[in-house]
N, C-alpha and C positions, 0 to 999 in steps of 0.2 A: 374443115378437113384439109389435108395437104396432099398434093399430087406427086406422082413419081418424078416429074420434071423438076418440081421444086426441090425435091430431095437431092437430085443430081446436082442442082445449082448449089445447094448448101454444102454438099460434100466437096465440090470444087473450091468453094470459098474457104472451108476450114483447112485446106492445104497450106494457106498462108499463115496458119497459126501453129505450125508444127513445133517450133522451138518456143520455150517459155518466154513470156514477154511481160513488160510492165505497162499498165494503163494508168494514166493520171487524168483527173478531171480538172478543168479550167473554166473560170468565168464568173465565179461567185465571190471570190475573196482576193485580197492583195492588189497592189498598184502595178505590178510588173506586167510587161506585155507578153503575149503568147509567144512571140518570136524569141524573146530573151530566154525563155525556158527551153525552147526547141534547140537553141544553140548549145545546150548542156547535154550531157550523156546521161543514161540511166533509165530511159523509157523509150518504147517503140510506138505507143498509141497515146494520143491526147484527145479527150472527149470534151466538147464544148457544152456548157450547161448554162441555160436550158431554153428549149421551146416549151414554155410553161402555160400556154393557153391554146385550146383547140380552136379550129375555125368557127365552130358553131357558137363559140363564146365571144366572137368579135363584136364589140359594141358599135363599130363603124358601119356594119352592114356589108363590108367588102368580102367577107368570108375568108379573112386572113388569120392564120394562127398568130400567137403572140410570142415574143422572145424577151429574155431578160439576161443580160450579161453584166449586171451590177455596173461598176465604174469603168468597165472596159469598152463601153460604147457611148456615144452622145445620146441624149434623150429624145432625138427626133424620131417621129413615127410616120407611117404612111397615113394620108388623110383621105377622107371621103367628104369633100366639101369642108364643113366646119367640124365634122365628126372624126375623132381620132381612133385609129386602130391600135392594137398592142404590138404591132410588128415594127421593130426598130429599123430605121432606114439609113443610118449613118455609122455603120460599124466599119469604118475604113481601116482602122489599125488591125482589127481581127482579119479583115479580108486580105490585106497584104501579108499577114503572118501566116495565114493558111497555106499559101503558096511556099513561103519560106520553110515552114515545117515539112512539107511534102518534098521539097528539094533536098532536105537533110535526112530523107529516108523514113520519116515518121508518118504514120496514118493519122488522119483527123476525122473524128466522128462528131455527130451532132445529136445531143440527147434530148429526148422528149420526156417531160415529167418534172420530178423534183417534189418539194414539199407541196402538198395539196391544200389549198385554202381559197378563200373567196377571190383574191386577186391573182391566183394561180390555179385555174380550173381547166384541166385538160380532158374533160369528159368527151367520150365518143360514143354517142347513144345508139347509133345504128350502123349497119354494115356499109350502107351507102355513104355515110359520113366518114367512115374509116377509109374507104376507097378514095374519096375526095381529098382527105387529109394527106394520104400517101402521095397522091398525084401532085399536090401542091409542094410538098417537101422535095420531091424529085425534081420537079420543074424549077423551083426557086433556089435550091441548094445543091442539087446534083450536077453532073456535067452539063455544060451549056448546049442547048439545042435551039436552032433557029425556029423550030416549030412551037416553042413555048412563048406564049404572048403575055405571060404574067410578070410580076416583079422578080428581081433577083437581088436580094439585100447585100450580098457580098461582091457584087460586080461594080467596079468603078474604073473610070478612065480607059474604057475599052478592055479591061482585063477581066477574065472570068474565073472566079474562085469557086471551087466546089469541094465538098467533103467526101470521104471515102466510105460513108455509110451512116447509119442511124442507130441510136441507142434508145432503149425504153427503161426509164427509171420511174416505174409506177408505184407510188407510195400511198395509195388508197385502195380499198377493196370494192371494185364496181360490181354490182349485182349481175350485170350483163357485160361480158367481155368480147362479144362477137364482133363489135366494131373494131377493136384492136386486132383481133385475129384477121379480119378482112384487111386491115391496114398493112399488117406485116406481109400477108400473102400478096397483096398488090405491089408492095415494094419489091418482092422477089421477082414478080413478073416484069416490072419496069427495069430491074437490073440487067435483064437479058437483052435489053434494047440498046445497051451501050457496051463498048469494049472495056476491058479492065475487070477487076474484082471489086465488088462492093459488099459491105458487111451489114448484118443485122445482129445487134447485141442487146442484152438486157441486164439490169442491175437490180435483181430482186433482193429483198431483205431475207435474212437466213431462216426464219421460221418455216416449217413445212406442214404444220398442223392446219387443218381445214379453216379454223377460225382466223388464223393469222397469216396464212399464205396468200398475200395480196395479188400475186401475179399467176396463180395457179392455172386459171382458165385460159390465160394467154399462152403460157409456156406448154401447157398440155397439147394445144392444137396448132402451135406455130413453130416454125423452124428457126432457131437462133444459132448463130455461129459461135457465140461465146456468152457465158453468163458471169458477170462481174458481181458475185454474191457479196452482199454487205454483212460481213460477220462482225457487226457491232451494233450498239443501241438496242439489242435484244438479248437480255441476260441469259436466257436459256440455251442459246446456240452460238453465242459470240466467241471470238477467238481468245478472249481472256478467261474463258471458262473451259478448262481442260476436259472436265467430264462431259460437258454439254456440247462442245464444238462438233457440228454435225456435217462436216465435209463428206464423209463416207455415205451418210444418208442422202445427201444430194446426188452423189454418184449413182446410188441405187435408184433414186427417183427418176433421173433423166434417161436411164436405160430403157424405160418403157414409155417415154414421152416422144413427141415429134422431134425434140431437140437431142435425140440420143447421141448425136455426134458432136454436140456442143462442147467446147472446152470450158473448164471451170476455173475461175480466178478467185483467189483468196483476197477479199476486199477488206482493207484496214484503214483506220483514220490516220492521217499524216502527222498529227500532233495531238497532245492532250486536249487541245481546244476544238478539235475537229469532230468530236463525238461526246457522248455523255461521260460523266466521270468514271474513270476506271477502265474504259474501253481501249485506250491507247496501249500498244505494246512497245516496250523499249526495243531498240534495234537488235539486241542480242536475242531477246525473247522471240521477236518476229522472225529472225533468221532461223532460229531453231524450229519454229512451227513450219515455215516454208520448206526447210530441208526435209522435214518429215514426209511431205506430200509431193514434192516436185518431180519424183520419178514415176508417179502414177500415170497411166495412159490418159486419164481424163484431165490431168492438170494442164492449165493454160498459162498461169502466171500469177501476178499480183496486181490488184487494183488499189489505188490510193485516193482518198478524198482528203485534200486535193493537192495540186502541185505546189501551191503557195505555202500551205502549212507543212508539206512534206519537204520543204527546202531547208528545214533546220539541219544543222550539220553535226556529225559525230566523227571525230578523227578526220576531219577534212572532207567528208562525204555527206551529201544530202541523204535524207531517209530513203528516197527512191533509188539513188545510186548504190547505197548500202545493200538494199534488197535485190537490186539488179545483179550485183556481184555474187549474191548467193545463188541466183538462178543460173548465171553464166559466169563462172569464175574467170578473173582476168590475170591470174598469176602466171599463166603460161602464154606463149605466143606461138603461132604456127604459120606456115606459108603454104600457098598453093603450089603443088608440084606439077611439073609438066612432063610429058613423055619425051624421052630423048633417045638417041641412037645407041646409047650405052646403058642398058637396063640396070646395071649394078651401081651406076653413079647416082648421087643424091644432089638435089638442087642446093646450090650454095650462094647464089648471088641473084640480084635483080637483073633481068636481061632485057626489060623494056620499060621505058618511063614515059611520063607525059608532063608537060609544063603547064602549070595552072594559068589560065587566061582570066581576064576580068569578067565577072559574072559566073564563073565556075563554082560548083558546089561539089561536095563529096558524092551526093546522089547522082548528079549529072555525069560526073567523070566515071563512076562505077557503071552507071547504066550504059554509057557509050562504049564501054570496054567489056560488056558481058560479065560484069561483077556485081556482087551485092555490096552495100556499104560496109558490112562487117568483114567481107573478104578484102576490100580495099584497106580497111584499118589493119587487118592482119598482115598485109604486105608492107604496111608503113607503121611500125610500132610507135605508139605515142601520139599518133595523128589525132588532133582534136576537132578537125574540120573547120577551124577558123582560117580558111585558105587565104593566101596572099598571092597576087599576080607574080609570076616568075618562079614560084615554088615548084620543085620537081618531085613528082610522086612515082613510086614503083607501081606498075600494073601487071607485071609478070615476073615470076620467080623461076629460075632454071639453072642450067649449067653454064658457067662462064667460059668463054673461049680462052684457050691457053695462049693464044697470040695477042689477045687484046688486054689492055690495062683495065683492071676492075677492082672493085672494093667488095669484099666478101661480107655477107650478112650471116650471123649465127642464127641457126634455127633451133637451138636448144632451149630449154625452159629457163635457162639463166639469163635470157635477154630481158633487160629492164627497160622501162619506159624512158629512163633518162638517156638512152642512147641517142635520141633525137637531137640532144643538145650537147653531146660530147664530140670531141674531135675524132676523125677517122684517119687511119693510116693510108696515105695516098702514095702510090707508086710513082716515082718521077726520077729524072736524071739531072735535075737542077743542082746548082751549087748550094752551099750551106746558107747563103743569104737570101734564097728565094724558095718558095714552095709552089709546086705545080699541082693544080687541081684539074682532073679530067672533067670536061663539060661538053655536052652535045649541042649547046645553043649559044655559047658566048666565046668571044675572042678578045683577048687583051694583050697589049704589047708589054714586053719586059722592060723595066726601068731599074736604074741603079739604086733608087731609094725605096723600092717596093718589091713585092713577090710577084712572080710571073704566073699567069693563069693560061694554061695550054688549052687549046680547043681541039676537039676530035669530031670529025664529020661522020664517023662510023656509028651507025645506029645500034650495032651489035655490042658496043661497049657497055658493060654492066655497071650500073650505078645503084647503090642502095639508097633507101630513103634517108637513113641517117647521114650518109655521106653528102647527099644532095643539100640537106640543111647545113652541114658543115661547110660545104662549098660556098653557099650564100653568105654564111657568117664570115668566112675568111675574106671574101671579096669586100664585104662591108667594112671589116677591120682594116684592110689595106687602104681603102679610100679614107677612112677616118685618120689613119696614120699619116697619109699624105697631107690632109688638112692640118693635122696637128704640127707637122714639121714646118709647113708654110706659115702657120700662125706664130711658131716660135722664131722663125727667121724674121718675120714682120716685127715682132716685139724687140728682137735684138737690134734691128735696123732703127726702130723707133727710139730706143735708148741712145744709140750712137748719134743719130741726127739731132735729137733734142739737146744732147750735151754740147754738140758743136754749134748748132744754130736753132735756138728755140723759136722756130718759125711756126705761127699758128696755121699757116696754109699747109705746111708739111705735116703737122700734127693731124689736121683734118683728113688729109689724104691717107695717112697711115691708119687712122681710125676707120676710115671707109674700108680699107683692105681687111682690117680686123673683122669688121662686120660681115664682109663677104665670106670669110672663113668660118665665122660663127654660123652663118646661114647654111654652109655646108654641113656643119655639125647637126643643126636643126633638122635638115633634110634627111640625113642618114640615120640619126639617132633612133627614131621610132622603130626602124626595121630591126635594130639591134636590141632595143629594149624588149621587143616582143619575144626574144629568144634568150636573153640573159638578164641578170639582176639589174635594176635601174641604176644602181650605183656605178656600174662599169662605165656607163656613158657619162654620168654626171661629173665624175672626177676629171675627165679629159678636158673640160672646158673651164676649169678653175684658173684664176689668175695666180 
């Protein structure tokens, strides 16, 4: 049974799922790291798979559950003397990447279950065992607590990694599910002891008939925030069966269950090899299916098994990015408006910026300025969150002062992502041989052979995100130009001196100067390559 307090907690948690999202599973296929996927766009949730053995099946006698993350962890496990447990102890890469994913605004869940077999047995036979299982998961993988005396497999070098909740992918029909019901309810109670929002999700297979509905007893009596329904590998209800696809039946079913407020996700295989033959939907077909249901109140988003297989690209987009764009179209851009003293005026420019420091992330900057990551990206069209120290980001959009020099940002739907790499019109009073770029953090002196960069100490100067990028580009170009001019002078001097006096000492001195200028290119080049085609930098250093 579930209590009113649990229901209130569940309702609070589901508020975090208001907008459609994409959940991808990670951990069973592919060589790429968790962090490398989190650096990409196209999903908000990543679920680690799996905790695949229950504590009561621990051969070491320690009472630990077992984990399996395929090739993503070393094979070391916790020991009880000479007896080995099934709990991996050296998942250092995953541990580091959990924090990285969270810093990029993504939730990380840990899934219990998977394929049920002799080596992957997650039986929970009693309510007491379910409670003990929940307490172990929370203590070992939840937020750090000094009161927990057990192991923490994702903690290394004084850093405490934790997940944002737990998922249940139960793929066998247990005759008694009371242990799992007690486990979910205990997790709900434990969540209330910590600050922040933690989630409980499930990934049931799509059949709803009594004989094949494997998670019925658990979902009937437990409160889940979201259901990542596997609409594949079951011919009668899968997404590739237009007549049998049973999303609406699931909607009706949960309306009378404990999880009546749960969001429903359409779960799909990420590639033809991720499920049985015929269950994979081509991107266009998947987009059409998702578009049919995405506006329903029950709809939560799309689930994909898994992120590695869903990384195949169509027209330059991964499968998960393609479907994410169906959920949240990216063809238009908008900016946050602020209240001004002139009600009829519309925001036209960035009026507050922040300079990226070492260690900053999109999530950290957004969080420190009362923004979401999506709002930060909306204020900085084209932002991919691969931040570089010194990069200037817009954090507030408003009305530019008529007395200050500013660069306007267009807020119409015609704004394209390429604006971040295009040159901006900059107001200046400089001569035709120099360009003035307004900056709030840099001062450069004017020279005869290069453009001047003017500095403004006024914080009220409005600078758009695209202009900030252009400013950095221009500074880099000017420095490269200086190096190129010096190198040309050096080469001219070398030719003259060698013709007059082919002295080896002189040649070595000139060669050394050449190398210094080349080093200048090498130092500045990567910053430019990051924003322009590689060829632009390569041709500068040709003899």
